[in-house]
N, CA, C and O atoms as a GROMACS GRO file, in nm:
protein
  476
    1MET      N    1   7.626   8.478  11.329
    1MET     CA    2   7.550   8.596  11.204
    1MET      C    3   7.616   8.665  11.273
    1MET      O    4   7.700   8.712  11.196
    2LYS      N    5   7.639   8.718  11.406
    2LYS     CA    6   7.687   8.857  11.433
    2LYS      C    7   7.803   8.850  11.346
    2LYS      O    8   7.823   8.946  11.273
    3ALA      N    9   7.888   8.744  11.341
    3ALA     CA   10   8.018   8.759  11.290
    3ALA      C   11   8.000   8.806  11.127
    3ALA      O   12   8.054   8.908  11.086
    4GLU      N   13   7.931   8.734  11.055
    4GLU     CA   14   7.855   8.721  10.949
    4GLU      C   15   7.850   8.920  10.930
    4GLU      O   16   7.905   9.000  10.855
    5LEU      N   17   7.789   8.926  11.002
    5LEU     CA   18   7.787   9.108  10.996
    5LEU      C   19   7.856   9.216  11.007
    5LEU      O   20   7.838   9.329  10.963
    6LYS      N   21   7.954   9.160  11.083
    6LYS     CA   22   8.081   9.259  11.115
    6LYS      C   23   8.160   9.247  10.971
    6LYS      O   24   8.215   9.340  10.913
    7ARG      N   25   8.149   9.081  10.916
    7ARG     CA   26   8.252   9.105  10.838
    7ARG      C   27   8.182   9.151  10.681
    7ARG      O   28   8.254   9.150  10.582
    8ASP      N   29   8.078   9.179  10.673
    8ASP     CA   30   8.023   9.236  10.578
    8ASP      C   31   8.012   9.378  10.576
    8ASP      O   32   7.961   9.445  10.486
    9GLY      N   33   8.063   9.416  10.680
    9GLY     CA   34   8.105   9.590  10.692
    9GLY      C   35   7.929   9.642  10.774
    9GLY      O   36   7.851   9.733  10.748
   10PHE      N   37   7.929   9.546  10.863
   10PHE     CA   38   7.799   9.603  10.934
   10PHE      C   39   7.866   9.678  11.036
   10PHE      O   40   7.908   9.613  11.132
   11LYS      N   41   7.881   9.782  11.035
   11LYS     CA   42   7.937   9.851  11.157
   11LYS      C   43   7.843   9.954  11.217
   11LYS      O   44   7.862  10.076  11.222
   12LYS      N   45   7.737   9.888  11.262
   12LYS     CA   46   7.648   9.936  11.339
   12LYS      C   47   7.660   9.939  11.482
   12LYS      O   48   7.774   9.908  11.519
   13SER      N   49   7.573   9.968  11.582
   13SER     CA   50   7.548   9.952  11.735
   13SER      C   51   7.505   9.825  11.772
   13SER      O   52   7.415   9.778  11.702
   14TYR      N   53   7.554   9.747  11.879
   14TYR     CA   54   7.472   9.641  11.918
   14TYR      C   55   7.324   9.642  11.924
   14TYR      O   56   7.269   9.535  11.901
   15LYS      N   57   7.239   9.761  11.955
   15LYS     CA   58   7.148   9.759  11.946
   15LYS      C   59   7.069   9.732  11.767
   15LYS      O   60   6.966   9.675  11.732
   16GLU      N   61   7.161   9.793  11.704
   16GLU     CA   62   7.140   9.773  11.565
   16GLU      C   63   7.169   9.644  11.509
   16GLU      O   64   7.121   9.608  11.402
   17ILE      N   65   7.251   9.572  11.581
   17ILE     CA   66   7.275   9.463  11.532
   17ILE      C   67   7.179   9.310  11.582
   17ILE      O   68   7.170   9.196  11.537
   18ASN      N   69   7.119   9.385  11.702
   18ASN     CA   70   7.045   9.259  11.760
   18ASN      C   71   6.894   9.281  11.677
   18ASN      O   72   6.807   9.195  11.666
   19GLU      N   73   6.889   9.433  11.620
   19GLU     CA   74   6.742   9.455  11.564
   19GLU      C   75   6.736   9.285  11.452
   19GLU      O   76   6.668   9.184  11.435
   20ALA      N   77   6.905   9.379  11.386
   20ALA     CA   78   6.905   9.299  11.251
   20ALA      C   79   6.917   9.112  11.272
   20ALA      O   80   6.890   9.023  11.192
   21ILE      N   81   6.950   9.107  11.363
   21ILE     CA   82   6.957   8.909  11.396
   21ILE      C   83   6.798   8.903  11.398
   21ILE      O   84   6.741   8.830  11.317
   22ALA      N   85   6.716   8.989  11.501
   22ALA     CA   86   6.576   8.922  11.505
   22ALA      C   87   6.516   8.938  11.396
   22ALA      O   88   6.431   8.856  11.363
   23LYS      N   89   6.540   9.028  11.330
   23LYS     CA   90   6.462   9.005  11.182
   23LYS      C   91   6.448   8.918  11.108
   23LYS      O   92   6.346   8.872  11.058
   24GLU      N   93   6.605   8.879  11.092
   24GLU     CA   94   6.657   8.763  11.022
   24GLU      C   95   6.629   8.640  11.061
   24GLU      O   96   6.622   8.541  10.988
   25LEU      N   97   6.609   8.646  11.197
   25LEU     CA   98   6.542   8.492  11.301
   25LEU      C   99   6.404   8.486  11.288
   25LEU      O  100   6.348   8.377  11.286
   26GLY      N  101   6.321   8.627  11.276
   26GLY     CA  102   6.197   8.656  11.276
   26GLY      C  103   6.095   8.631  11.428
   26GLY      O  104   5.988   8.580  11.461
   27LEU      N  105   6.207   8.700  11.487
   27LEU     CA  106   6.179   8.722  11.613
   27LEU      C  107   6.202   8.836  11.712
   27LEU      O  108   6.319   8.875  11.708
   28CYS      N  109   6.138   8.890  11.784
   28CYS     CA  110   6.132   9.036  11.826
   28CYS      C  111   6.251   9.046  11.918
   28CYS      O  112   6.310   8.956  11.978
   29LYS      N  113   6.277   9.198  11.917
   29LYS     CA  114   6.465   9.180  11.994
   29LYS      C  115   6.419   9.187  12.148
   29LYS      O  116   6.513   9.200  12.226
   30ALA      N  117   6.302   9.181  12.198
   30ALA     CA  118   6.286   9.123  12.299
   30ALA      C  119   6.390   9.019  12.352
   30ALA      O  120   6.485   9.011  12.430
   31THR      N  121   6.285   8.915  12.228
   31THR     CA  122   6.344   8.754  12.278
   31THR      C  123   6.512   8.728  12.305
   31THR      O  124   6.570   8.665  12.393
   32ILE      N  125   6.572   8.826  12.159
   32ILE     CA  126   6.731   8.843  12.176
   32ILE      C  127   6.794   8.888  12.268
   32ILE      O  128   6.912   8.869  12.295
   33TYR      N  129   6.700   8.963  12.334
   33TYR     CA  130   6.766   9.038  12.472
   33TYR      C  131   6.786   8.950  12.587
   33TYR      O  132   6.882   8.938  12.663
   34LYS      N  133   6.630   8.871  12.578
   34LYS     CA  134   6.614   8.776  12.700
   34LYS      C  135   6.760   8.665  12.645
   34LYS      O  136   6.846   8.656  12.733
   35TRP      N  137   6.776   8.627  12.582
   35TRP     CA  138   6.880   8.518  12.497
   35TRP      C  139   6.975   8.551  12.580
   35TRP      O  140   6.999   8.484  12.680
   36LYS      N  141   7.057   8.684  12.539
   36LYS     CA  142   7.155   8.732  12.562
   36LYS      C  143   7.149   8.731  12.722
   36LYS      O  144   7.213   8.650  12.789
   37HIS      N  145   7.089   8.802  12.762
   37HIS     CA  146   7.079   8.834  12.921
   37HIS      C  147   7.116   8.691  13.041
   37HIS      O  148   7.181   8.668  13.143
   38LYS      N  149   6.996   8.604  12.912
   38LYS     CA  150   7.041   8.453  13.032
   38LYS      C  151   7.133   8.389  13.002
   38LYS      O  152   7.154   8.298  13.082
   39LEU      N  153   7.220   8.395  12.899
   39LEU     CA  154   7.345   8.331  12.867
   39LEU      C  155   7.491   8.389  12.903
   39LEU      O  156   7.604   8.340  12.889
   40GLY      N  157   7.434   8.543  12.968
   40GLY     CA  158   7.530   8.621  13.047
   40GLY      C  159   7.634   8.675  12.916
   40GLY      O  160   7.755   8.698  12.911
   41GLN      N  161   7.532   8.682  12.825
   41GLN     CA  162   7.630   8.798  12.718
   41GLN      C  163   7.597   8.938  12.707
   41GLN      O  164   7.634   9.003  12.609
   42ILE      N  165   7.506   9.006  12.829
   42ILE     CA  166   7.476   9.128  12.873
   42ILE      C  167   7.598   9.155  12.965
   42ILE      O  168   7.631   9.057  13.033
   43ALA      N  169   7.672   9.265  12.982
   43ALA     CA  170   7.743   9.313  13.083
   43ALA      C  171   7.641   9.336  13.162
   43ALA      O  172   7.525   9.364  13.129
   44PRO      N  173   7.712   9.317  13.327
   44PRO     CA  174   7.614   9.365  13.416
   44PRO      C  175   7.647   9.542  13.424
   44PRO      O  176   7.738   9.595  13.362
   45GLN      N  177   7.539   9.625  13.525
   45GLN     CA  178   7.532   9.721  13.503
   45GLN      C  179   7.649   9.772  13.638
   45GLN      O  180   7.666   9.684  13.723
   46HIS      N  181   7.719   9.891  13.657
   46HIS     CA  182   7.781   9.927  13.737
   46HIS      C  183   7.715   9.966  13.876
   46HIS      O  184   7.641  10.063  13.893
   47LYS      N  185   7.758   9.871  13.976
   47LYS     CA  186   7.654   9.951  14.100
   47LYS      C  187   7.748  10.008  14.178
   47LYS      O  188   7.848   9.942  14.205
   48HIS      N  189   7.734  10.142  14.229
   48HIS     CA  190   7.813  10.235  14.281
   48HIS      C  191   7.789  10.255  14.423
   48HIS      O  192   7.673  10.286  14.450
   49SER      N  193   7.869  10.246  14.521
   49SER     CA  194   7.860  10.227  14.681
   49SER      C  195   7.806  10.341  14.715
   49SER      O  196   7.788  10.446  14.651
   50HIS      N  197   7.779  10.306  14.830
   50HIS     CA  198   7.700  10.416  14.884
   50HIS      C  199   7.758  10.537  14.882
   50HIS      O  200   7.712  10.641  14.837
   51SER      N  201   7.901  10.513  14.953
   51SER     CA  202   7.972  10.654  14.926
   51SER      C  203   8.022  10.688  14.825
   51SER      O  204   8.095  10.787  14.830
   52GLU      N  205   8.002  10.627  14.708
   52GLU     CA  206   8.055  10.650  14.512
   52GLU      C  207   7.940  10.767  14.521
   52GLU      O  208   7.961  10.888  14.510
   53GLN      N  209   7.780  10.683  14.548
   53GLN     CA  210   7.675  10.768  14.534
   53GLN      C  211   7.656  10.907  14.624
   53GLN      O  212   7.631  11.012  14.566
   54LYS      N  213   7.668  10.902  14.758
   54LYS     CA  214   7.663  11.046  14.838
   54LYS      C  215   7.794  11.158  14.773
   54LYS      O  216   7.781  11.280  14.771
   55GLU      N  217   7.911  11.087  14.726
   55GLU     CA  218   7.981  11.130  14.663
   55GLU      C  219   7.941  11.247  14.534
   55GLU      O  220   7.961  11.368  14.542
   56LEU      N  221   7.889  11.183  14.436
   56LEU     CA  222   7.834  11.208  14.352
   56LEU      C  223   7.723  11.308  14.358
   56LEU      O  224   7.739  11.416  14.301
   57MET      N  225   7.627  11.286  14.414
   57MET     CA  226   7.501  11.343  14.480
   57MET      C  227   7.559  11.508  14.534
   57MET      O  228   7.482  11.604  14.536
   58LYS      N  229   7.690  11.516  14.571
   58LYS     CA  230   7.736  11.628  14.652
   58LYS      C  231   7.764  11.694  14.525
   58LYS      O  232   7.718  11.808  14.526
   59HIS      N  233   7.826  11.662  14.410
   59HIS     CA  234   7.878  11.704  14.315
   59HIS      C  235   7.768  11.780  14.215
   59HIS      O  236   7.774  11.895  14.171
   60TYR      N  237   7.648  11.659  14.190
   60TYR     CA  238   7.564  11.707  14.178
   60TYR      C  239   7.507  11.882  14.248
   60TYR      O  240   7.501  11.986  14.184
   61TYR      N  241   7.481  11.866  14.355
   61TYR     CA  242   7.405  11.973  14.425
   61TYR      C  243   7.504  12.107  14.398
   61TYR      O  244   7.464  12.222  14.382
   62GLU      N  245   7.655  12.056  14.396
   62GLU     CA  246   7.776  12.160  14.358
   62GLU      C  247   7.722  12.259  14.232
   62GLU      O  248   7.690  12.378  14.234
   63ILE      N  249   7.725  12.149  14.106
   63ILE     CA  250   7.702  12.201  14.026
   63ILE      C  251   7.537  12.250  13.965
   63ILE      O  252   7.511  12.314  13.863
   64LYS      N  253   7.448  12.197  14.062
   64LYS     CA  254   7.286  12.287  14.017
   64LYS      C  255   7.268  12.394  14.121
   64LYS      O  256   7.177  12.477  14.109
   65GLY      N  257   7.358  12.398  14.234
   65GLY     CA  258   7.386  12.505  14.314
   65GLY      C  259   7.510  12.642  14.241
   65GLY      O  260   7.539  12.749  14.294
   66LYS      N  261   7.550  12.598  14.135
   66LYS     CA  262   7.657  12.710  14.051
   66LYS      C  263   7.528  12.781  13.944
   66LYS      O  264   7.494  12.898  13.931
   67ASN      N  265   7.482  12.670  13.884
   67ASN     CA  266   7.429  12.676  13.731
   67ASN      C  267   7.274  12.589  13.783
   67ASN      O  268   7.258  12.468  13.769
   68PRO      N  269   7.178  12.676  13.839
   68PRO     CA  270   7.048  12.599  13.844
   68PRO      C  271   6.951  12.602  13.716
   68PRO      O  272   6.835  12.562  13.717
   69LYS      N  273   7.027  12.664  13.592
   69LYS     CA  274   6.934  12.636  13.485
   69LYS      C  275   6.988  12.516  13.419
   69LYS      O  276   6.929  12.458  13.328
   70ILE      N  277   7.089  12.483  13.462
   70ILE     CA  278   7.151  12.338  13.372
   70ILE      C  279   7.071  12.239  13.404
   70ILE      O  280   7.031  12.217  13.518
   71ARG      N  281   7.034  12.154  13.274
   71ARG     CA  282   6.958  12.050  13.274
   71ARG      C  283   7.039  11.908  13.371
   71ARG      O  284   7.160  11.888  13.375
   72ASP      N  285   6.955  11.842  13.426
   72ASP     CA  286   7.024  11.753  13.501
   72ASP      C  287   7.067  11.645  13.380
   72ASP      O  288   7.185  11.609  13.377
   73GLU      N  289   6.985  11.599  13.290
   73GLU     CA  290   7.051  11.545  13.201
   73GLU      C  291   7.212  11.570  13.168
   73GLU      O  292   7.282  11.469  13.177
   74ASP      N  293   7.265  11.669  13.137
   74ASP     CA  294   7.392  11.731  13.115
   74ASP      C  295   7.489  11.699  13.238
   74ASP      O  296   7.602  11.649  13.232
   75ILE      N  297   7.390  11.757  13.394
   75ILE     CA  298   7.480  11.687  13.468
   75ILE      C  299   7.557  11.570  13.500
   75ILE      O  300   7.668  11.550  13.551
   76ALA      N  301   7.440  11.478  13.442
   76ALA     CA  302   7.482  11.310  13.466
   76ALA      C  303   7.562  11.258  13.360
   76ALA      O  304   7.626  11.154  13.362
   77LYS      N  305   7.554  11.338  13.269
   77LYS     CA  306   7.655  11.307  13.149
   77LYS      C  307   7.778  11.377  13.208
   77LYS      O  308   7.876  11.313  13.170
   78SER      N  309   7.816  11.481  13.285
   78SER     CA  310   7.916  11.548  13.303
   78SER      C  311   7.995  11.433  13.429
   78SER      O  312   8.112  11.398  13.422
   79LEU      N  313   7.914  11.399  13.518
   79LEU     CA  314   7.927  11.325  13.611
   79LEU      C  315   7.938  11.141  13.567
   79LEU      O  316   7.960  11.055  13.652
   80LYS      N  317   7.920  11.113  13.430
   80LYS     CA  318   7.931  10.972  13.364
   80LYS      C  319   7.854  10.916  13.458
   80LYS      O  320   7.913  10.835  13.529
   81ILE      N  321   7.682  10.942  13.493
   81ILE     CA  322   7.623  10.842  13.521
   81ILE      C  323   7.495  10.811  13.439
   81ILE      O  324   7.501  10.872  13.332
   82GLY      N  325   7.397  10.747  13.449
   82GLY     CA  326   7.289  10.787  13.360
   82GLY      C  327   7.171  10.862  13.436
   82GLY      O  328   7.147  10.882  13.555
   83ARG      N  329   7.098  10.900  13.297
   83ARG     CA  330   7.032  11.027  13.397
   83ARG      C  331   6.924  10.973  13.465
   83ARG      O  332   6.880  11.051  13.549
   84ARG      N  333   6.837  10.821  13.455
   84ARG     CA  334   6.738  10.743  13.550
   84ARG      C  335   6.837  10.772  13.633
   84ARG      O  336   6.806  10.862  13.711
   85THR      N  337   6.963  10.722  13.649
   85THR     CA  338   7.050  10.646  13.776
   85THR      C  339   7.043  10.824  13.836
   85THR      O  340   7.031  10.828  13.958
   86LEU      N  341   7.047  10.911  13.792
   86LEU     CA  342   7.039  11.040  13.895
   86LEU      C  343   6.924  11.079  13.934
   86LEU      O  344   6.918  11.143  14.040
   87SER      N  345   6.795  11.050  13.853
   87SER     CA  346   6.705  11.089  13.872
   87SER      C  347   6.647  10.998  14.025
   87SER      O  348   6.617  11.055  14.130
   88ASN      N  349   6.644  10.878  14.007
   88ASN     CA  350   6.648  10.755  14.142
   88ASN      C  351   6.738  10.845  14.237
   88ASN      O  352   6.695  10.930  14.315
   89TRP      N  353   6.826  10.822  14.224
   89TRP     CA  354   6.946  10.908  14.387
   89TRP      C  355   6.855  11.038  14.419
   89TRP      O  356   6.825  11.078  14.531
   90LYS      N  357   6.823  11.087  14.311
   90LYS     CA  358   6.736  11.256  14.385
   90LYS      C  359   6.630  11.191  14.446
   90LYS      O  360   6.623  11.215  14.566
   91LYS      N  361   6.497  11.076  14.381
   91LYS     CA  362   6.422  11.068  14.513
   91LYS      C  363   6.452  11.015  14.638
   91LYS      O  364   6.401  11.050  14.744
   92GLN      N  365   6.558  10.904  14.616
   92GLN     CA  366   6.623  10.863  14.695
   92GLN      C  367   6.647  10.964  14.856
   92GLN      O  368   6.592  10.952  14.966
   93PHE      N  369   6.747  11.058  14.810
   93PHE     CA  370   6.745  11.170  14.865
   93PHE      C  371   6.674  11.249  14.950
   93PHE      O  372   6.688  11.273  15.070
   94LYS      N  373   6.581  11.294  14.854
   94LYS     CA  374   6.466  11.304  14.947
   94LYS      C  375   6.397  11.215  15.021
   94LYS      O  376   6.342  11.268  15.118
   95ARG      N  377   6.387  11.139  15.015
   95ARG     CA  378   6.323  11.048  15.099
   95ARG      C  379   6.371  11.040  15.226
   95ARG      O  380   6.308  11.043  15.332
   96GLN      N  381   6.514  11.028  15.203
   96GLN     CA  382   6.587  11.022  15.282
   96GLN      C  383   6.643  11.168  15.375
   96GLN      O  384   6.728  11.184  15.462
   97GLN      N  385   6.552  11.252  15.311
   97GLN     CA  386   6.550  11.417  15.434
   97GLN      C  387   6.454  11.407  15.461
   97GLN      O  388   6.456  11.449  15.577
   98MET      N  389   6.302  11.365  15.429
   98MET     CA  390   6.184  11.357  15.480
   98MET      C  391   6.167  11.291  15.597
   98MET      O  392   6.099  11.328  15.692
   99HIS      N  393   6.255  11.156  15.584
   99HIS     CA  394   6.243  11.068  15.704
   99HIS      C  395   6.347  10.982  15.728
   99HIS      O  396   6.364  10.868  15.684
  100PRO      N  397   6.423  11.056  15.811
  100PRO     CA  398   6.606  11.049  15.853
  100PRO      C  399   6.569  10.912  15.912
  100PRO      O  400   6.653  10.830  15.877
  101ASN      N  401   6.460  10.850  16.002
  101ASN     CA  402   6.491  10.726  16.087
  101ASN      C  403   6.416  10.612  16.011
  101ASN      O  404   6.391  10.510  16.075
  102SER      N  405   6.366  10.623  15.842
  102SER     CA  406   6.317  10.528  15.799
  102SER      C  407   6.399  10.400  15.796
  102SER      O  408   6.503  10.381  15.859
  103VAL      N  409   6.339  10.316  15.713
  103VAL     CA  410   6.445  10.211  15.692
  103VAL      C  411   6.447  10.189  15.512
  103VAL      O  412   6.360  10.182  15.426
  104ASP      N  413   6.630  10.183  15.515
  104ASP     CA  414   6.639  10.211  15.379
  104ASP      C  415   6.784  10.155  15.377
  104ASP      O  416   6.873  10.189  15.456
  105GLU      N  417   6.798  10.050  15.260
  105GLU     CA  418   6.906   9.934  15.273
  105GLU      C  419   7.007   9.993  15.257
  105GLU      O  420   7.103   9.929  15.300
  106ASN      N  421   7.047  10.138  15.192
  106ASN     CA  422   7.161  10.176  15.244
  106ASN      C  423   7.193  10.271  15.353
  106ASN      O  424   7.306  10.318  15.359
  107SER      N  425   7.096  10.306  15.445
  107SER     CA  426   7.099  10.424  15.561
  107SER      C  427   7.088  10.306  15.682
  107SER      O  428   7.109  10.355  15.793
  108VAL      N  429   7.062  10.176  15.683
  108VAL     CA  430   7.018  10.126  15.842
  108VAL      C  431   7.114  10.121  15.907
  108VAL      O  432   7.100  10.136  16.028
  109GLU      N  433   7.251  10.098  15.850
  109GLU     CA  434   7.333  10.090  15.997
  109GLU      C  435   7.391  10.270  16.030
  109GLU      O  436   7.468  10.267  16.126
  110GLY      N  437   7.377  10.384  15.987
  110GLY     CA  438   7.391  10.510  16.017
  110GLY      C  439   7.230  10.529  16.115
  110GLY      O  440   7.236  10.596  16.217
  111ASN      N  441   7.136  10.485  16.086
  111ASN     CA  442   6.979  10.498  16.177
  111ASN      C  443   6.989  10.395  16.286
  111ASN      O  444   6.961  10.408  16.406
  112ALA      N  445   7.032  10.297  16.224
  112ALA     CA  446   7.067  10.214  16.381
  112ALA      C  447   7.195  10.314  16.460
  112ALA      O  448   7.145  10.363  16.562
  113CYS      N  449   7.263  10.333  16.454
  113CYS     CA  450   7.362  10.386  16.550
  113CYS      C  451   7.331  10.535  16.553
  113CYS      O  452   7.417  10.584  16.625
  114ARG      N  453   7.241  10.640  16.506
  114ARG     CA  454   7.185  10.739  16.589
  114ARG      C  455   7.046  10.668  16.652
  114ARG      O  456   6.983  10.756  16.712
  115ASN      N  457   7.011  10.604  16.654
  115ASN     CA  458   6.901  10.545  16.685
  115ASN      C  459   6.952  10.516  16.881
  115ASN      O  460   6.890  10.549  16.982
  116VAL      N  461   7.075  10.448  16.868
  116VAL     CA  462   7.122  10.406  16.990
  116VAL      C  463   7.195  10.492  17.089
  116VAL      O  464   7.212  10.483  17.210
  117GLN      N  465   7.244  10.604  16.968
  117GLN     CA  466   7.309  10.727  17.083
  117GLN      C  467   7.186  10.822  17.103
  117GLN      O  468   7.199  10.928  17.165
  118GLU      N  469   7.079  10.787  17.055
  118GLU     CA  470   6.954  10.860  17.164
  118GLU      C  471   6.940  10.820  17.307
  118GLU      O  472   6.917  10.884  17.409
  119PHE      N  473   6.963  10.682  17.280
  119PHE     CA  474   6.899  10.597  17.412
  119PHE      C  475   7.054  10.657  17.559
  119PHE      O  476   7.047  10.616  17.675
   0.00000   0.00000   0.00000
């Protein structure tokens, strides 16, 4: 069906193609998405390493420091990350600043090293 839509000149985004297929089959868009996800048709999201995340956050705070009025959405776009990703990272960064010895999947090793050095 997707090939037919492409062949008929249906040059739309994947979202619009999924909507057209769902409508044609009488299903909701969520069902199409679940099927594609289950069958491996949806590409996995890029996972940034902890070092990449730290570097991108460093760039974020540099940009925000130079121009405090710039929107986070624009900074995220310039860093080539999602707006929601940036928001999550900011929350995580604040948690780490407030609770430096807390257990976090990305900071367990660093906290363990600091705690050992204190003794």
